[in-house]
C-alpha positions as CSV (number, residue, x, y, z in Angstrom):
1,M,116.4,25.8,235.8
2,A,116.7,22.4,236.4
3,K,120.2,22.0,236.0
4,N,120.9,24.4,239.1
5,T,118.7,21.9,241.2
6,I,120.9,20.5,244.1
7,D,120.1,16.8,244.5
8,L,120.7,17.2,248.0
9,N,119.7,13.3,248.7
10,R,123.0,12.6,246.3
11,L,125.1,14.9,247.5
12,D,124.7,13.4,251.5
13,S,125.0,10.3,249.6
14,I,128.2,11.1,248.4
15,I,129.4,12.9,251.3
16,K,128.9,10.0,253.7
17,K,130.6,7.9,251.2
18,T,133.6,10.2,251.4
19,V,133.3,10.3,255.1
20,E,133.1,6.6,254.6
21,S,136.1,6.1,252.4
22,I,138.4,8.3,254.7
23,N,138.1,6.4,257.2
24,N,138.6,2.9,256.0
25,S,141.6,4.6,254.8
26,K,142.6,5.9,257.8
27,S,142.2,2.2,259.2
28,Q,144.0,1.2,256.3
29,M,147.1,3.1,257.2
30,L,146.6,2.3,260.5
31,D,147.2,-1.8,260.0
32,I,150.2,-0.5,257.5
33,A,151.8,1.4,261.2
34,E,150.9,-2.0,262.9
35,S,152.1,-4.7,260.4
36,A,155.6,-2.7,260.3
37,K,156.2,-2.7,263.9
38,R,155.7,-5.8,264.1
39,E,158.0,-7.0,261.1
40,C,160.4,-5.0,263.3
41,M,159.5,-7.1,266.4
42,L,160.1,-9.4,264.6
43,L,163.7,-8.6,262.8
44,E,164.8,-7.8,266.2
45,Q,164.1,-10.9,267.7
46,D,165.5,-12.5,265.0
47,L,168.8,-10.7,265.2
48,Q,169.0,-10.9,269.0
49,K,168.9,-14.8,268.1
50,L,171.7,-14.4,265.5
51,K,173.9,-12.5,267.5
52,Q,173.3,-15.3,270.4
53,Q,174.4,-18.3,267.6
54,L,177.3,-15.8,266.6
55,R,178.6,-15.4,270.4
56,E,178.3,-19.3,270.8
57,M,180.1,-19.6,266.9
58,F,183.2,-17.2,268.5
59,E,183.7,-19.5,271.2
60,T,183.8,-22.7,269.6
61,I,185.4,-21.5,267.2
62,E,188.4,-20.1,269.6
63,Y,187.7,-23.6,271.6
64,L,188.9,-25.6,268.2
65,E,192.0,-23.3,267.3
66,K,192.9,-23.8,270.8
67,E,192.9,-27.8,270.8
68,L,194.0,-27.2,267.0
69,K,197.0,-25.8,267.9
70,V,197.4,-28.1,270.9
71,S,196.9,-31.1,268.5
72,R,199.5,-29.4,265.8
73,N,201.9,-29.8,268.8
74,R,201.5,-32.9,270.1
75,L,202.1,-34.2,266.5
76,V,205.6,-32.2,265.6
77,I,206.4,-33.7,268.8
78,L,206.0,-37.4,267.8
79,S,207.4,-36.5,264.5
80,K,210.4,-35.5,266.6
81,K,210.6,-38.7,268.4
82,F,209.0,-40.8,265.2
83,K,210.9,-43.7,266.5
84,D,210.1,-43.3,270.3
85,R,206.1,-43.7,269.1
86,T,204.2,-46.3,267.1
87,D,202.2,-45.9,264.6
88,S,199.0,-46.2,266.1
89,Q,200.0,-42.9,268.3
90,F,200.8,-40.9,265.2
91,R,198.0,-42.0,263.6
92,E,195.6,-40.9,266.2
93,A,197.7,-37.3,266.4
94,Y,197.7,-37.0,262.5
95,E,193.6,-38.1,262.4
96,R,192.5,-36.0,266.0
97,T,194.4,-33.0,263.8
98,D,192.8,-33.0,260.7
99,E,189.5,-33.7,262.6
100,L,190.1,-30.5,264.4
101,R,190.7,-28.5,261.4
102,I,187.6,-29.7,259.4
103,Q,185.7,-28.7,262.1
104,L,187.4,-25.2,262.2
105,A,186.7,-24.7,258.6
106,V,182.8,-25.6,258.9
107,K,182.8,-23.1,262.1
108,R,184.5,-20.9,260.2
109,E,181.9,-21.1,257.3
110,Q,179.0,-21.4,259.6
111,E,180.6,-17.8,261.1
112,Q,181.0,-15.8,257.9
113,L,177.1,-17.1,257.0
114,Y,175.8,-16.0,260.5
115,I,177.5,-12.6,259.6
116,A,176.1,-12.1,256.4
117,R,172.7,-13.3,258.3
118,R,173.5,-10.8,260.6
119,N,174.2,-7.4,258.5
120,E,171.6,-8.6,256.5
121,L,168.9,-8.6,259.7
122,E,170.6,-5.1,260.6
123,I,170.0,-3.4,257.4
124,R,166.5,-4.8,257.4
125,L,165.9,-3.5,260.4
126,R,167.4,-0.3,260.5
127,E,164.9,0.3,257.0
128,A,162.1,-1.0,259.0
129,H,162.7,1.1,261.8
130,K,162.7,4.1,259.1
131,T,159.3,2.9,257.8
132,V,158.1,3.4,261.0
133,E,159.0,6.5,261.5
134,K,157.7,7.7,258.4
135,A,154.4,6.0,258.8
136,Q,154.1,7.0,262.4
137,G,154.9,10.6,260.9
138,L,152.2,10.3,258.3
139,M,149.8,8.8,260.5
140,A,149.9,12.1,262.4
141,Q,149.5,14.5,259.8
142,L,147.0,12.1,257.8
143,G,145.0,11.7,261.4
144,A,145.3,15.8,261.9
145,A,144.2,16.4,257.9
146,L,141.3,13.6,258.1
147,G,140.3,15.6,261.2
148,Y,139.8,18.3,259.7
149,L,138.5,16.8,256.4
150,T,135.9,14.1,258.1
151,G,134.9,17.1,260.9
152,D,134.2,19.4,257.8
153,L,132.0,16.4,255.7
154,Q,130.2,15.6,259.0
155,Q,128.9,19.7,259.6
156,L,128.3,19.4,255.9
157,S,126.2,16.1,256.1
158,F,124.5,17.4,259.4
159,Q,123.8,20.7,257.5
160,L,122.4,19.0,254.5
161,E,120.6,16.7,256.4
162,D,119.0,20.3,257.9
163,M,118.3,21.6,254.3
164,K,116.4,18.4,253.4
165,K,114.4,18.8,256.6
166,K,113.7,22.5,255.9
167,Q,113.2,21.6,251.9
168,N,110.5,18.7,253.1
169,L,109.1,20.9,255.0
170,G,108.7,23.6,252.9
171,V,107.0,21.3,250.4
172,K,104.6,20.5,253.4
173,I,104.1,24.2,254.1
174,I,103.2,25.1,250.2
175,Q,101.3,22.1,250.2
176,A,99.1,23.1,254.3
177,Q,98.8,26.8,252.3
178,E,97.2,24.8,249.3
179,E,94.8,22.8,251.3
180,E,94.0,25.6,253.5
181,R,93.1,28.7,250.0
182,Q,91.1,25.6,249.4
183,R,89.1,24.9,252.0
184,V,88.8,28.8,252.8
185,A,87.6,29.0,248.7
186,R,85.2,26.1,249.6
187,D,83.3,27.6,252.7
188,I,82.9,30.6,251.0
189,H,81.8,29.2,248.1
190,D,79.2,26.7,250.4
191,G,78.5,29.2,252.6
192,P,78.5,33.2,252.1
193,A,78.5,32.7,248.3
194,Q,75.5,30.6,248.3
195,S,73.5,32.7,250.8
196,M,74.8,36.2,249.3
197,S,73.0,34.5,245.9
198,N,70.4,33.5,247.9
199,V,70.1,37.3,249.4
200,V,70.1,38.7,245.5
201,L,67.2,36.1,244.6
202,K,64.9,37.1,247.4
203,A,65.5,41.0,246.9
204,D,64.4,40.5,243.5
205,I,61.6,38.6,244.6
206,C,60.5,41.6,247.3
207,E,61.1,44.0,244.7
208,K,58.1,42.0,242.3
209,L,56.3,41.3,245.2
210,L,56.3,45.3,247.4
211,D,53.5,46.5,245.4
212,V,51.5,43.2,244.8
213,D,51.4,41.4,248.0
214,I,52.6,43.1,251.4
215,K,52.5,40.2,253.1
216,R,54.3,38.2,251.2
217,T,56.8,40.2,251.0
218,K,57.5,40.8,254.7
219,N,57.8,37.2,255.1
220,E,60.3,36.8,252.1
221,L,61.9,39.9,254.2
222,K,62.1,37.7,257.0
223,Q,63.7,34.8,255.3
224,L,66.7,37.3,253.9
225,K,66.7,38.5,257.2
226,T,68.0,34.6,258.6
227,V,69.5,34.3,255.3
228,V,72.1,37.3,256.0
229,R,72.4,36.5,259.6
230,N,73.6,32.9,259.0
231,C,75.9,34.5,256.0
232,L,77.1,36.6,258.7
233,Q,77.7,33.7,261.1
234,D,79.7,32.0,258.4
235,V,81.9,35.1,257.4
236,R,82.9,35.3,261.3
237,R,83.6,31.9,261.5
238,I,85.7,31.5,258.4
239,I,87.6,34.8,260.1
240,Y,88.0,32.8,263.3
241,D,89.9,29.7,261.4
242,L,91.6,32.3,259.9
243,R,93.1,34.3,263.1
244,P,90.5,34.5,266.0
245,M,90.1,38.0,266.8
246,S,89.3,36.7,270.3
247,L,92.8,36.0,271.0
248,D,93.3,39.9,270.9
249,D,90.1,40.9,272.6
250,L,89.4,38.7,275.2
251,G,93.0,36.5,275.7
252,L,94.2,33.3,275.0
253,I,92.3,31.7,278.3
254,P,88.9,32.8,277.3
255,T,89.5,31.8,273.1
256,I,90.8,27.8,274.5
257,R,87.7,27.7,276.5
258,R,85.6,28.7,273.4
259,Y,87.2,26.6,270.8
260,I,87.2,23.7,273.4
261,S,83.3,24.8,274.1
262,N,82.8,24.0,269.8
263,Y,84.7,21.1,269.9
264,I,83.1,19.7,272.4
265,D,79.5,19.9,270.4
266,D,81.1,19.4,267.5
267,T,82.1,15.9,268.1
268,G,81.2,14.7,271.6
269,I,84.5,14.1,272.7
270,I,84.9,15.1,276.6
271,V,87.7,17.4,276.9
272,T,89.1,18.7,280.5
273,F,90.7,22.2,280.5
274,R,93.2,23.2,283.3
275,T,95.2,26.3,283.8
276,Q,97.7,27.4,286.7
277,D,99.3,30.8,287.4
278,I,98.4,31.9,283.5
279,Q,99.5,35.3,282.6
280,E,97.7,37.3,279.8
281,E,100.6,40.1,278.8
282,M,102.5,37.0,277.1
283,K,103.5,38.0,273.6
284,S,101.3,37.2,270.6
285,V,103.1,35.1,268.9
286,I,103.3,33.1,272.0
287,A,99.6,32.8,272.3
288,L,99.0,32.4,269.0
289,T,101.4,29.3,268.7
290,I,99.9,27.7,271.8
291,F,96.3,27.9,270.6
292,R,97.0,26.7,266.9
293,I,99.0,23.9,268.8
294,V,95.9,23.1,271.1
295,Q,94.1,23.6,268.1
296,E,96.2,21.3,266.0
297,A,95.9,18.6,268.3
298,L,93.0,18.2,269.4
299,S,92.0,18.3,265.2
300,N,94.5,15.1,265.3
301,V,92.6,13.4,268.3
302,K,89.1,14.0,266.0
303,K,91.2,12.6,263.1
304,H,92.8,9.8,264.1
305,A,92.6,8.4,267.9
306,M,89.5,7.6,268.5
307,A,89.7,9.3,272.3
308,R,87.2,9.6,274.4
309,K,88.3,12.0,276.8
310,I,90.8,14.8,276.4
311,L,92.9,17.1,279.2
312,V,94.7,19.8,278.7
313,K,96.7,21.5,280.5
314,L,98.6,25.2,280.5
315,I,100.9,26.0,283.1
316,Q,103.1,29.4,283.7
317,S,106.3,30.1,284.9
318,K,108.8,32.8,285.5
319,Q,110.8,31.2,282.5
320,E,108.4,29.3,280.6
321,I,105.0,28.4,279.9
322,A,103.9,24.5,279.5
323,L,101.4,23.0,277.7
324,D,100.8,19.1,278.7
325,I,97.3,17.5,276.6
326,Y,96.6,14.3,277.1
327,D,94.3,11.3,274.8
328,D,93.1,8.3,275.6
329,G,92.9,7.2,272.1
330,K,94.1,4.1,270.2
331,G,97.5,6.0,269.8
332,F,100.7,4.8,267.6
333,N,104.2,3.8,266.9
334,V,106.2,7.2,267.4
335,E,109.2,5.5,265.6
336,E,107.4,4.9,262.7
337,I,105.8,8.1,262.5
338,N,109.6,9.4,262.8
339,K,110.2,6.9,259.9
340,D,108.5,9.4,257.7
341,V,109.7,12.7,258.6
342,H,110.9,12.4,254.5
343,D,106.9,12.0,253.2
344,T,106.0,15.4,251.9
345,I,102.5,14.8,252.9
346,S,102.0,12.6,255.7
347,G,102.7,13.6,259.2
348,F,102.1,17.7,258.9
349,G,100.2,18.2,262.0
350,L,103.0,17.2,263.9
351,C,105.8,18.4,261.7
352,S,103.9,22.0,261.9
353,I,103.9,21.9,266.1
354,K,107.6,20.7,266.0
355,E,108.5,23.7,263.9
356,R,106.4,26.4,265.8
357,I,108.2,25.3,269.1
358,E,111.6,25.5,267.2
359,L,111.6,28.4,266.2
360,L,110.3,29.9,269.5
361,N,113.4,28.1,270.6
362,G,110.4,25.6,272.8
363,R,111.1,21.6,273.4
364,F,108.4,19.4,272.1
365,E,108.2,16.2,273.4
366,I,105.4,13.2,272.2
367,R,104.8,9.8,273.7
368,S,102.6,7.3,272.6
369,H,101.9,3.5,272.5
370,E,99.3,1.4,270.6
371,G,96.5,1.2,272.4
372,N,97.6,3.3,275.4
373,G,96.9,7.0,274.0
374,T,99.2,10.0,273.2
375,R,101.2,12.8,275.4
376,I,102.5,15.9,274.0
377,Y,104.2,17.5,276.0
378,I,105.4,21.3,275.1
379,T,107.8,24.5,276.4
380,I,107.9,27.5,275.7
381,P,110.6,30.1,277.1
382,L,108.7,33.4,277.7
383,A,111.8,35.6,277.3
384,Q,112.1,35.4,273.5
385,E,115.3,36.5,271.5
386,E,115.9,40.1,270.0
387,G,114.5,40.4,266.7
388,E,111.5,38.2,266.9
389,Q,108.5,39.3,265.8
390,D,104.6,38.3,266.2
391,E,103.0,36.8,263.6
């Protein structure tokens, strides 16, 4: 059985790490594409610069070739008219021709180096352009694939988060059910069960005294009647806690008023209850939910808030019914409570209220600050979706 159990926290962690790795891979691929683009830009700049140098080299070589041709022609002329020229003129002409020849040879060698470098740059540039095109194509394909994959994984992560919340809520519900059963069992054991045991004992006493002491028997019967009456009250109280019959018999407003009256007597907290435009012809599931929320909220105030006053407002419109509960208690840090949503023990009261509202497509809002009391605001649409059933 344990092998088939899904560790939602571990699975959610794996999915989040996978999504993070995918996004990192996409970022790295983008860096590669940008690097390839930068390389193309640098190669194009180098190529343009080299082509400019080649053009200047061609012009220089062309100039040197013309100068060398002129110098050679002059040297030929001096050779033919050797007798009419001095040695210095002939030597100067020869040195000038030789210098031009050497310069031309050097420039032509540089020209070949430039041409080889240009050819190399052109090849590298073509390859770089191909790399950019491939990278862009791959980026487009990878982006689309990653978009679908990341979206699906993120959606799965959201679903897992929802599953974890439902799992935690399920545990809380089971714990709440067990606590409720324990409370009912304890109430029955300490109340009606003890009273019925006392009834049996006093019935035995009456049976034995009936033929001996009529007066004492009457007193015992009076006490027995009191015990039975108290037992009946305890049973009615337990039934009321499980499901107040007055909701069906009297309606929502009288039931809340009765509960608040008993609450004031029990706690001494001043509770003001106001209503506006309340119609009793509402679905029983909505009426029961509102009553349970009032019951849960006031119970939380009694246990934790140390409040002196509570205001409960119930307002109905054509579309929805709104419940506003405010207390002047010590308040609390709402963010700290939200951090404990995965705690399967604490905070079931607020969690229970929120889940009840969400099941009816309602809205739940809580505002509280330490030292400034707490406000719970709830709205429930009166037109529920088809298929919803009353409790």
